[in-house]
DOMI-128682 format. One record per residue (C-alpha): z, y, x; residue in three letters. Coordinates in steps of 0.25 Angstrom, whole numbers, plus 5000, padded with zeros to 4 digits. Layout:
N
ZYXALA ...
# end
This chain:
784
497951294983MET 498851304970THR 498051294958GLY 496751244964THR 496251104964ALA 495351054974LEU 494150974968PRO 494450864958ALA 495050734964ALA 494150614964ALA 494350524953ALA 494850404961ALA 495850314957THR 497150294964ALA 496750154968THR 495450204975LEU 496250314982LEU 497250214987LEU 496150134993LEU 495450254998LEU 496650295006PHE 497050165010ILE 495750135016SER 495650275022GLY 494350305015GLY 494650455014ILE 493550555018GLY 493650605032ARG 493050735038LEU 493250795051ALA 494450885053ALA 494451005061GLY 494750985076ALA 496150985080ARG 496550995094GLU 497250875100PRO 498750885100PHE 498850815113ALA 498050735123CYS 496850825121ASP 495650755128PRO 495150895133LYS 496450915140ASP 496350855154GLU 497850865156ARG 498150765146THR 497050665148ARG 497950575158GLY 499150575150PHE 499550435145PRO 500150495133PHE 498750545129CYS 498150395130GLN 497950355115ALA 497750215119SER 499150195125SER 500350155117PRO 501050265110VAL 502450245116PRO 501850245130GLU 501150375127ARG 502350445121ALA 503250395133ARG 502150465143ASP 502250595136LEU 503750605135VAL 503750575149GLY 502950695153ARG 503850795144LEU 504850895150THR 506250895143LEU 505851035137GLN 504550985132GLU 505250865125LYS 506250955118ALA 505151035112LYS 504450915106LEU 505750875098LEU 505450975087GLY 504450975075ASN 503751095082ASP 503451015094ALA 503051095106ALA 501751085114ALA 501751025128VAL 500551095134PRO 500651035148ARG 500350895141LEU 499350945132GLY 500250925119ILE 500151025108LYS 501351065099GLY 501650995086TYR 502351015073GLU 502950885067TRP 503350935054TRP 502350915043SER 502650855029GLU 501850765020ALA 502850725009LEU 501750714998HIS 500550785005GLY 500350865017VAL 501350975017SER 501551115023ASN 503051105022VAL 503151075038GLY 502551165048PRO 501651055053GLY 500651075042THR 500051185035ARG 498851215025PHE 497751315026GLY 496251315030GLY 495651185029ASP 496851125023PHE 497251215011PRO 498151095005GLY 498450945005ALA 498550844994THR 499950854987SER 500350724981PHE 501450714972PRO 502950734977GLN 503550604982VAL 504450574971ILE 503250574961THR 502350484970THR 503550394972ALA 503550374956ALA 502150304958SER 502850184965PHE 501550164972ASN 501650144987ALA 500150134988SER 500050274983LEU 501150324992TRP 500350275004GLU 499050324999ALA 499750464998ILE 500250455012GLY 498850425017GLN 498150545010VAL 499250635015VAL 499050585030SER 497650615028ASP 497850755025GLU 498850765035ALA 497950715046ARG 496850805041ALA 497750935042MET 498250885056TYR 496850875060ASN 496551015055GLY 497751075062GLY 498551095049MET 499550985049GLY 500350885058GLY 500450735058LEU 501950715057THR 502350725042TYR 503850715039TRP 503650645026SER 504050565017PRO 505450595012ASN 506050455009ILE 507450495005ASN 508050424993ILE 508150514980LEU 509550484979ARG 510050604971ASP 509150664959PRO 509550804964ARG 508950804977TRP 507850914979GLY 507050824988ARG 506950704979GLY 505650734976GLN 505150704990GLU 505650564989THR 505150434983PRO 506350424975GLY 507650354974GLU 507350204977ASP 507450164992PRO 506250064991VAL 505350154984VAL 505650274994VAL 505450175006GLY 504150125001GLN 503550264998TYR 503950305012ALA 503350185018ALA 502050195010SER 501950355012TYR 502150345027VAL 501150235028ARG 500150325021GLY 500450445030LEU 500450375043GLN 499250275041GLY 499050135044ALA 499150145059ASP 500550215058GLY 501150085053ASN 501750025066GLY 501650125077GLY 500150165076GLY 499350285074ARG 499950375064LEU 499050455054LYS 500250555052VAL 501750525055ALA 502650515042ALA 504150545042CYS 505150475033CYS 506350575030LYS 507450615029HIS 508350505035PHE 509250485029THR 510150505016ALA 509550635014TYR 509450674999ASP 510250804998LEU 509750945000ASP 510651044995ASN 511551004984TRP 512951074980ASN 513151144993GLY 512751015002VAL 511451025009ASP 510650925018ARG 511051005031TYR 512550975029HIS 512550845020PHE 513150715025ASN 512650605018ALA 513650495017ARG 512950355015VAL 513450225015SER 512850105023LYS 512450045011GLN 511750155005ASP 511050195018MET 510450055020GLU 510150035005ASP 509550165001THR 509350275011PHE 508750195023SER 507850115014VAL 506650215013PRO 506750255028PHE 506750115032ARG 505550075024MET 504850205029CYS 505050165044VAL 504950025044MET 503850005033GLU 503150145033GLY 503250155048LYS 503550295047VAL 503350375060ALA 504550475058SER 505950485051VAL 506650615048MET 508150615049CYS 508850705038SER 509750835038TYR 510950765032ASN 512050675039GLN 512250535035VAL 513750495036ASN 514050605045GLY 512850605055ILE 511650685054PRO 510450585052THR 509650655063CYS 510850625073ALA 511150485068ASP 510650375078PRO 511050275068ASN 510050325058LEU 508950365068LEU 508950285080ARG 509650155075LYS 508950145061THR 507750225060VAL 507150195074ARG 507950075077GLY 508049985064ALA 506850045057TRP 506050055070ARG 505450195067LEU 504150215076ASP 504150365076GLY 505150485076TYR 506350535069VAL 506350685065VAL 507450775060SER 507350845047ASP 507150985050CYS 508251045059ASP 509050925056SER 509650925070VAL 510051075069GLY 510651045055VAL 511550935060PHE 512051025072TYR 512051165064GLY 512351125050ASN 513150995051GLN 513751025065HIS 513550875069TYR 513450925083THR 514151035091SER 512851075099THR 511451075096PRO 511150995108GLN 512050885103GLN 511350885090ALA 509950865097VAL 510550755106ALA 511150685094ASP 509850695086ALA 508950645097ILE 509850535102LYS 510050485087ALA 508550465086GLY 507950595082LEU 506550625088ASP 506050755082LEU 506750875076ASP 506150955065CYS 506651085070GLY 506851145084PRO 508251095086PHE 507950985096LEU 506951075103GLY 507951175106LYS 509151095110HIS 508650965116THR 508451005131GLU 509951065130GLU 510450925124ALA 509750855136VAL 510250945147ARG 511650945141GLY 511650785142GLY 511650765127LEU 510450675128MET 509450625137ASN 507950665138GLU 507650525136ALA 508250545121ASP 507150655119ILE 506050565125ASP 506450455115GLY 506250565103ALA 504850605109LEU 504350465111LEU 504550445096ASN 503850585092THR 502750575102LEU 502450435098ALA 502150475084VAL 501250595088GLN 500450485097MET 500350395085ARG 499750515077LEU 498750535088GLY 499250665093MET 499150625107PHE 497750565106ASP 496850685108GLY 495750725099GLU 496350715085PRO 494950705078SER 494650585086ALA 495950505080GLN 496050435068PRO 496250535056TYR 495650645065GLY 494450675056THR 495350705044LEU 495150855040GLY 495150955027PRO 494250865019LYS 495350755019ASP 496450845013VAL 496450864998CYS 495350764995THR 494950724981PRO 495550584984ALA 496850644990HIS 497050724978GLN 496750614968GLU 497850534975LEU 498850644973ALA 498450644958LEU 498650494957GLU 499950494964ALA 500450604954ALA 499950514942ARG 500650384948GLN 501950464950GLY 502150534937ILE 503150454929VAL 503150444913LEU 504650454909LEU 504550464894LYS 503450434884ASN 503950434870GLN 502950394859GLY 502150384869PRO 501850534869ALA 500950514882LEU 499850514886PRO 499350634879LEU 497950644873SER 496950764875PRO 496450734861ARG 497850734854ARG 498450834864HIS 497450944864ARG 498451054868ALA 499651024877VAL 500651114880ALA 501051124895ILE 502451184897ILE 503451194908GLY 503751254922PRO 502951144929ASN 501751144919SER 500851224929ASP 501451204943VAL 500751174956THR 501751174968ILE 502851104959THR 501950984958MET 502050954973VAL 503550964975GLY 504050994989ASN 503550965003TYR 502050984998ALA 500951055004GLY 499851134998VAL 499151044988ALA 497651034987CYS 497751084972GLY 498651074960TYR 498451024945THR 499651074937THR 500051004925PRO 499551114916LEU 498151094923GLN 498250944923GLY 498550934907ILE 497451044905GLY 496350944909LYS 496750864898TYR 497050954886THR 497251104882LYS 498551154888THR 499551264883ILE 500351304894HIS 501751364894GLN 502751364906GLN 503951364898GLY 504851394910CYS 504451484921ALA 504851384931ASP 505651254932VAL 506951334932ALA 506651364918CYS 507751474917SER 507351534904ASP 506651504891ASP 505651624892LYS 504451534891LEU 504951424881PHE 504351494869GLU 502951484874GLY 503151334879ALA 503751304865ILE 502551364858LYS 501551294867ALA 502151164864ALA 502151194848ARG 500651214850GLY 500251094858ALA 499950954855ASP 500750914867ALA 501750974876THR 501950944891VAL 503151004898LEU 503051004913VAL 504451034918MET 505350994929GLY 505751044943LEU 505151104956ASP 505551144970GLN 506451254965SER 507351134959ILE 507251024968GLU 506751034983ALA 507251024997GLU 508551084998PHE 508651094983LYS 509350984976ASP 509550994961ARG 510951004954ASP 510350954940SER 509350854935LEU 509050934923LEU 507751014921LEU 507951154927PRO 508351274918GLY 507851264904ARG 506751164906GLN 507451064897GLN 507551164885GLU 506151194887LEU 505651054886VAL 506551024874SER 506051154867LYS 504551124870VAL 504750984866ALA 505351014852MET 504251114850ALA 503051034854SER 502050994844LYS 501650874851GLY 502250774862PRO 503050844872THR 502950784887VAL 503850824898LEU 503350814913VAL 504350834924LEU 504050884938MET 505250854947SER 505650774960GLY 506950734956GLY 507350674943PRO 507650764931VAL 508650734919ASP 507750744907ILE 508550674897SER 508350774887PHE 506850744887ALA 506950604888LYS 507750594876ASN 506950704868ASP 505950634859PRO 505150764858ARG 504950744873VAL 503950634871ALA 503550604886ALA 504050644901ILE 503350634914LEU 503950654928TRP 502950704937ALA 503750734949GLY 503050824958TYR 501650774956PRO 500850844967GLY 499650924967GLN 498950844955ALA 500150834947GLY 499550904935GLY 498450804934THR 499350684935ALA 500350734924ILE 499150764915ALA 498450634917ASP 499750564914ILE 500050644901LEU 498650614896PHE 498550474900GLY 497550474911ALA 498650414920THR 499550314915ASN 500950354921PRO 501550244930GLY 502650324939GLY 504050274939LYS 505250364943LEU 505650344958PRO 507050404955MET 508150394944THR 508150514934TRP 509650534932TYR 510350614921PRO 511050754925GLN 512450684923ASP 512150604935TYR 512350724944LEU 513750744941ALA 514250614947SER 513350614960VAL 513450714970PRO 512150724979MET 513050714991THR 513550574988VAL 512550484994MET 513050344988ASP 511950274981MET 512950164974ARG 513850204962PRO 515350204964THR 516250174952ARG 517450244959SER 516850394958ASN 515850364947LEU 514750384956TYR 513450334949PRO 512550294961GLY 511150344964ARG 509650304960THR 509350184951TYR 509850084961ARG 511250124960PHE 511450224948TYR 511650154935GLY 511950274925GLY 511050344915PRO 509650394919VAL 508650484913VAL 507550394919TYR 507750284928PRO 507050244942PHE 505750174939GLY 505550234925HIS 504150274922GLY 503250244909LEU 501850214907SER 500750234896TYR 500650074896THR 501549964897HIS 501749864908PHE 502249724908VAL 502849644920HIS 502649494922THR 503249424934LEU 502149344940ALA 502949284952SER 504149304960ALA 505049204968PRO 506249154962SER 506949124976THR 506749184990VAL 507349125002VAL 507949235012VAL 507749175026PRO 508949215035LEU 509049235050THR 510149165058GLY 511049295059ARG 512049255048ARG 513349175048PRO 513149025050ALA 514049005038ASN 513349115029ALA 513049065015THR 511849135009MET 511849094994GLY 511849184982PRO 512949294983GLY 512649314997LYS 511849435004ALA 511149415017VAL 510949525027ARG 509549565028VAL 509649555043THR 509949405041HIS 508749375033ALA 507249355038ARG 506649475030CYS 505249485035ALA 504249455024ARG 505449405015LEU 504949455001SER 504749404987LEU 503549434979GLY 503449474964VAL 502249464957GLN 502149534943LEU 501149554933GLU 501049694927VAL 500349704914GLN 499849834908ASN 500149804893ALA 499749944888GLY 498350004885ALA 498350094898ARG 498150074912ASP 499350104920GLY 500150094933ALA 501450024933HIS 502550014944THR 503249874946VAL 504649904950LEU 505449784955VAL 506949794955PHE 507949694961SER 509349664958THR 510249574968PRO 511049454964PRO 512349504958GLU 513149404968ASP 512449444981GLY 512249584985GLY 512449654971ALA 513649724976ARG 512849794986TRP 511549814978ALA 511149924970PRO 511849914956PRO 510449924950ARG 509149844953SER 508349914964GLN 506849924966LEU 506349824976VAL 504849834973GLY 503749914966PHE 502249914964GLN 501350004956ARG 500149934949VAL 499049984940HIS 498749904928VAL 497649924918ALA 497949914903ALA 498149774899GLY 497949714913ALA 498949644922ARG 499149674937GLU 499949584947ARG 500949654955VAL 501649594968GLY 502849654974ILE 503549594986ASN 505049614988ILE 505649615002HIS 506949535001VAL 507649595012CYS 507249735009LYS 507249734993SER 508149634989LEU 509349664999SER 510549744996VAL 511449825006VAL 512949795007ASP 514049905009GLY 513849905024ALA 512349935023GLY 511949795026VAL 510649745018ARG 510849605013ARG 509949515004ILE 510749454992PRO 510449304990MET 510349264975GLY 509549314963GLU 508849444964HIS 508349504951ARG 507049564951LEU 506649664940GLN 505249714937ILE 505349784924GLY 505749684913ASP 505449574923VAL 506649504930VAL 506549404941HIS 507649334949SER 507449294964VAL 508449214971SER 508549254986LEU 509049134994GLN 509549135008ALA 508849035018GLU 509748915019PRO 510448895033LEU 509848785041ARG 510748685045VAL 510448625059ILE 
# end
């Protein structure tokens, strides 16, 4: 479908779209009949089985089914390609499907063709994260799950989607950073909870019926694929208790406890010498115990085979199976468990009851999906079909997501927005100027259609197109002359440069933050020759050191588009010509190239250390020079914050689980487990004024710094984000924004032993140029 577009998207506003999706008002047309997966009402063999009684509690139904299975049948249900059980009327099932930013055909569970030639391809996650709009994230999940259900009903997809990727973008070189919501644990966690809620549906929150089953991955400390001779299959991530609690666990905890995700995927790597898929402390104690996962744990593909064959963690495959299942693994992406589980049981390495526990978790999810409820078309979502995929409303949301995620990094003059009247001919130059597949990044499916940057800009003005480089590698200057000539003859020049999957991808980490090949040379030469303003547009997942362009007055403006999805060209053009006012903010730090020399990818420490000149990672811990900071993003208008209300004091109620002689004044930090945390929050009310002449969206970012004498020694050395909210404000108008900050989650710090504590004393909140102090005071001890 490359280069072709479906009928023009309906001109609906983002607000109407969100209301439409939230209310469920999306057109429903009957889907083609799909045979029941199990419990077919026409099959007399299954009518009396308790596991087929949809009105019975799911745990009872799952136990009944597990009790009817033989050991051989159980073993064959432990892999992603789960076998059929014909004597019980159960068909085979492929668990592996992907929906990172739209229904994808990366996994074998989903395919395109026939009535389903494509699906809506939203911007890559790093771009959508730059919107800082949780409502948008959930709305995208709702659309993706509508299309996923429609494809399932049409026999082209599954119901278990191993998305989203919520690892922290710890290192700017990581090839899969594009898949993540960035470097801040709170933003990543909020994205996870919002997107998962959209995917799983309102009933999926708290053990109810699931629209589709999402999966948060890759647990944990996984953010290295292949760097300097070290790959993910052999990497042992050495992580301190402090960093685990303070950074790596935060998004997964939020995904499970707030998003109520139905699955968590363990990763390939080891953490402190133990494979994550064989670590009972991570899987059984933390994910299922402390966080109360209501669902299943799945391995990354062939992870059990990896820790046996590559990491040599066990001496036999049977021991590897036993270690994984007993640690809390329920499902294997791959054939390893299916091949070796029976031998592990017969060899006394594990009990059949261990397998039963795993199957109870996977089968319960299938039952919550309605797969054991008989006729699919008679169930909720059963009438979704081809007409519910690639709808005009869905494609409009993909466009709106791209508009909201694009970040204006520089606007000297201001040079932007361009004007069709003043800029009657625009030179469009660069290896990404007329791309399609590049715009959707990795883990994408087949898009409904594409609008390239060249096509998008062509809707506003005449274009003069020269590629400048044959591809993003830009290995020679053969095409430079034509590009320079085009810039000399145009009223403005737009260079669309950057990266693609040949530079950053799964199993392909970068070794440089600079533009590849001779791209920088092309930009500088074109900017020098350009008759009018020169605008640099970057496509990339990870950050790029473009200091040369930032500091070059001939490069008047810079946009970062990430990988903007199927409608990326339209979104870029709308911002360039002012139809959309940019409001995106960077969800990650853009480091200079020099940063890499002092930071090996294999060093997991977040905090800086003076002893070996290690500078730390992410905006929370790194205080050195940057190209652009986390949260940076300009607008065509100007916003002013005014604090409307916020408490000056918050009393923290304590439990009785503390020493009787404990003093809790300033300088002390109370364990979170010793505080009554439920509903303990402080509300901040802000007035946001649009002081400019253009309507625009603004993201309110609230940062917090703990008291210097009560927890600062454990806290990140820089203020950290504790809340955010995107708001649209008309020109000259004001809007009230309310942000609730949970005291225990957001104002706590983590000590060296990994214990979360709430520092008593003055916490400083900063919102733009507004600073407000709030004093946390422990509830006085009662004297009886």
